C-alpha positions as CSV (number, residue, x, y, z in Angstrom):
1,M,57.1,73.9,29.9
2,E,57.8,71.0,32.1
3,E,59.0,68.1,30.4
4,K,56.8,64.9,30.5
5,K,57.5,62.6,32.9
6,N,57.1,59.2,31.4
7,E,60.5,57.0,32.4
8,V,60.6,54.7,35.1
9,I,63.5,53.6,37.8
10,T,63.2,50.9,40.1
11,F,66.1,50.4,42.6
12,R,66.6,48.5,45.8
13,T,66.7,50.1,49.3
14,T,66.7,49.4,53.2
15,E,63.5,48.9,54.8
16,K,64.7,52.1,57.2
17,T,65.2,54.3,53.8
18,K,61.6,53.6,52.6
19,K,60.2,54.0,55.8
20,I,61.7,57.4,55.8
21,L,60.8,58.5,52.3
22,Q,57.2,57.7,52.5
23,E,56.9,59.6,56.0
24,E,58.6,62.5,54.9
25,A,56.0,62.3,51.0
26,K,53.4,61.9,53.8
27,K,54.2,65.2,55.3
28,V,53.9,67.1,51.9
29,G,51.1,65.0,50.8
30,W,53.0,63.4,47.9
31,T,53.7,60.1,46.8
32,T,57.0,58.4,47.8
33,G,57.7,58.4,44.1
34,K,57.3,61.8,43.6
35,L,59.5,62.7,46.7
36,A,62.4,60.5,45.6
37,E,62.2,62.0,41.8
38,K,62.3,65.8,43.4
39,I,65.3,64.6,45.6
40,I,67.1,63.3,42.5
41,S,66.2,65.9,40.3
42,D,67.2,68.6,42.6
43,W,70.7,67.0,43.0
44,I,71.0,66.3,39.5
45,S,70.7,70.0,38.9
46,K,72.8,71.2,41.7
47,T,75.8,68.7,40.4
48,N,75.3,70.3,36.9
49,K,75.9,73.2,38.0
50,T,79.3,72.7,39.9
51,G,80.8,70.4,36.9
52,G,78.4,67.4,36.1
53,S,81.6,65.2,37.0
54,I,80.2,62.7,39.6
55,S,82.5,60.1,41.4
56,F,81.6,58.3,44.6
57,I,82.8,55.6,46.4
58,I,80.9,53.1,48.4
59,Q,82.6,53.4,51.9
60,N,81.5,50.5,54.5
61,N,78.3,50.1,52.7
62,E,77.0,52.9,54.4
63,T,78.4,56.2,53.3
64,I,78.5,57.4,50.1
65,N,81.8,59.6,49.3
66,I,80.3,62.0,46.5
67,N,83.3,64.7,45.3
68,G,84.6,64.6,48.5
69,K,81.9,65.3,50.8
70,I,80.4,62.8,52.6
71,R,76.7,62.1,52.4
């Protein structure tokens, strides 16, 4: 049985990122929130399998370095 989703997170993003999320969500018939939740859930699932330790450095306010990999 799937866990019930009843927690809310709000975050600020750029207009460009929001627009991309909206466009991609529309392609699959989802809401922007559903797409964002799917991306984050998949990322958490993947990182928990590789040790779960998350370290990141924001470089130049554009690039995020997660566990030595540029994202």
